[in-house]
N, C-alpha and C positions, 0 to 999 in steps of 0.2 A: 150491694153485692150480697147474693144469696147464701146462707149457709152451706148449702150444697158446692156452691163452687169452690169453697176455701179446703186449701191442702191440708192446713195446721188449725187445732183447735185453739181458739181464742179463750182467754180469761179475762173477765170482767174484774177492774181493778181501778184504783186511783192512786197513781203513784206521780211524786214532782220529777221532773227530769228537765234537762236542758238540751235545746235546740242551736247550733251555729251557726252561724250566716257565713256567708262568703268571705267576709273578713274576720272570721274566727271569732265573733263577738258571741256570747251566749246569752239566750235569751229562755227563761223559764217556762215551761208548759206543762202540762197535766197530761197524761198516759192514762187512757179509759181503759183500754182493751191491750192484750197482750198475746203474741204466740212467737215460736220460735220462727214463723216467717215474715213478721211485721208487727205493726201494731194501729190502735185508732188513737192519734194524739191530736189535742186543741193546738195546730199550729199557726202562724200568721196568715189570716185566710187569704191574703195576697200570694201565699205559695203558689208554683206553677206546678201543675202534673205534670209528671218529668224530671222534675226538679230535685239534684241529690244535696244531701247535708248530712253533717254528723250530728248525733245524737249522744246524750250523757247520761247513764242512769246512776244512781248511789244505790249499792246493793245492802241488804242488812246489816253485814257487817262493816258498812262504810266504806267499802272501796268503790272505784267508780270504773263502770263498763262503758265503753265508748262502742257505739254502733255505728255504721254508716246507713243511710237510708234512703230512699226516693218515693216521693208523693207520688200515688197513683190512683187517688179516687179523693174527690169531694164528698162529703157526706152532709153539707150544709152546716147548721149550728151544732151537730155533734163532733165535727172536726175531720182529720185526713187521714186515708188510709195509706199507711207508709209498709212499703217493701224493705227489709233488710236485705244490705248487700254485702256479699261476699263474708257472710258470717261462718265463723268456725265452728266445729263441732264443740268445743270447750264453753264458747258463748252461747251455742245452743242449750246446751244444760244448764247454765247460769240462768237464761230465760225461762226456759221450760221448766 
């Protein structure tokens, strides 16, 4: 996806997070880019486009931020593009 198509500016970073599967089991992942609209994450390569799941980020103050996302694009070995779903303004401020 080209930068011109993005609605929000993404920030490059490397932060650990958790992806929860349908059985609510956590899997440690790495988030490589993030914006208030979504992120680029190293998710399970078998995740299907359109699949929805919960992500959980640990904030600098050690609180956890649970967000819901949907896989929208595979970027090969770089990861999966995730669109955040139903993100509140407060959550946007924490992410952005």
